[in-house]
C-alpha positions in Angstrom: -5.7 9.5 -11.5 -7.6 7.8 -8.9 -5.5 7.6 -6.0 -3.7 4.7 -4.7 -5.3 2.1 -1.5 -1.9 1.1 -0.2 1.6 1.1 -0.6 4.3 -1.4 0.3 8.2 -0.5 -0.2 10.9 -3.0 -0.3 14.3 -2.9 1.2 15.7 -2.0 -2.5 13.7 1.3 -2.8 10.8 -0.6 -5.4 7.5 0.6 -4.2 4.2 -1.6 -5.5 1.0 0.6 -5.3 -2.5 -0.8 -5.4 -5.6 1.7 -7.0 -8.6 1.1 -7.7 -10.8 0.0 -4.5 -14.6 0.6 -4.6 -16.8 0.6 -2.0 -21.0 0.5 -2.3 -22.1 4.1 -2.2 -18.9 6.2 -2.0 -18.1 7.9 -5.5 -15.9 6.9 -7.4 -13.4 8.3 -10.2 -13.5 5.4 -12.1 -16.4 3.3 -11.7 -16.0 1.1 -14.8 -12.4 0.9 -15.0 -10.9 -2.2 -13.0 -7.9 -1.6 -10.2 -5.0 -1.9 -10.8 -1.0 -2.8 -9.7 1.8 0.2 -10.5 5.9 0.1 -9.6 7.1 2.6 -8.3 11.3 2.4 -8.1 11.8 5.3 -5.7 15.8 5.3 -6.3 15.2 7.2 -9.9 15.5 10.8 -10.0 11.9 11.6 -10.9 10.1 8.2 -10.1 7.0 7.5 -11.5 4.3 4.7 -11.0 4.4 2.5 -13.9 1.3 -0.1 -15.0 2.1 -3.9 -14.3 0.1 -5.8 -16.3 -1.5 -8.8 -14.9 -1.1 -12.0 -16.6 -3.9 -13.4 -18.6 -6.7 -15.8 -17.1 -7.0 -13.4 -14.5 -10.3 -11.9 -13.7 -9.1 -8.4 -14.2 -13.1 -7.4 -15.0 -13.3 -7.9 -10.9 -9.7 -6.6 -9.8 -10.4 -4.5 -6.7 -8.0 -4.2 -4.6 -7.5 -3.4 -1.1 -4.2 -3.3 0.3 -0.9 -5.0 -0.7 1.9 -6.5 0.7 5.2 -8.2 -0.2 7.3 -11.2 0.9 11.1 -11.0 0.2 13.0 -14.2 0.7 
């Protein structure tokens, strides 16, 4: 709903998407909603972004993702 900030696509077609970046002074469509990370499988006929659950103990209220990258070993 509020757009993505960044996307990283793995060689196997999985895409990780960060969303929810907020800057002071810029309009936010969801000012009280924390940032999110989504996963999209680009191999599917109709890919859709699915929100990933963030583990407990993480300060989700202040999560404001700027960028995303992956490391494949």
